[in-house]
N, C-alpha and C positions, 0 to 999 in steps of 0.2 A: 856519635855516629862512627867513631873509630875504635870502639871497644873490641871489635873482632880482628883488628890489625895488630901484628907484632911490632916491636920497637923499630925494626928496620923499615917496615912498610910505613910506619908513622913518620919516620925521618924523611923518607922519600916524598911522601905526601906534603910534608911541611916545606921541603925545598921547592916543590912545584908551586905551591900556593903562596909562598913568601914574595913580598915586594921589597926591594927590587929582587929580581930573579937570581937564584943561586946559579953559579956556573958549575960545570962538572957534574951534571946529573947523568948518570950512566944509563944507557938503554936497557941493560939487563935488570937494573933496579926498577925501572919503569914497567917493564914486562912483568916482573914478579908482583908488583903492586896491582897492576891491571888484572892479572890472572886471579887475584884474590877478591877484587871488588866488582869485576865485570865478566861477561862472556867474551872470550878472545879466540880468534882463529887467524892463523897465519895463512895468507892467501898465496897462490902460486906466483903472483906478480911481485912478491916481496913485501907487500903491505900487510898490516895487521888490521883486521876487522874487530872493532871493539864496540860491544853493546852494553850500555850502562844506563840504568833508569829508563829503559824503553827506547833509547835513541842510539843509533848506530853511527859511528865515525870510523874513518880509515886513517891510519898513521903509517907513514913511510919509515922504514928501517934506516937509521942514519948510517953514513959511510964510516964514521969513526965510532968510538965507544960512547961518546957523549951526545946528548940530544941537542938540537938547535934551539935558539930562542923562540922561533915560531912554533916549534913542537911544545915548548913549555907553555906558551900562550894557549895553544889548542887544548892541551891537557888541563890547564887551569879552568878553561870554560867548561869542558866536559865534566870535570869533577865538581865544580860549583853547581852546575845544572843538576847534578845528582844529589846535592845537599852537603857535600864535603866543604868544610871551612878550615882555615888555619887554626891551629891550637892557640889559645890565648894564654900566654905564659906570663 
């Protein structure tokens, strides 16, 4: 399911789906991945509307450059629901 992703997007996806969660996942990398796999819209309230596999979720932009642990959990649920799984290496 990841054939259409470049290596950078695959790395970001792997860091999101990995247990335990990787620290230092940058928001800009998450946005780049989501813009590739989903329909995204930045809302006026500073949130991102993300529609993936027919379901819409809203993500808050972090205050720093890295996403929070809760955002990792939310992204993991969203991506797994859409059929994305960690690479088996």
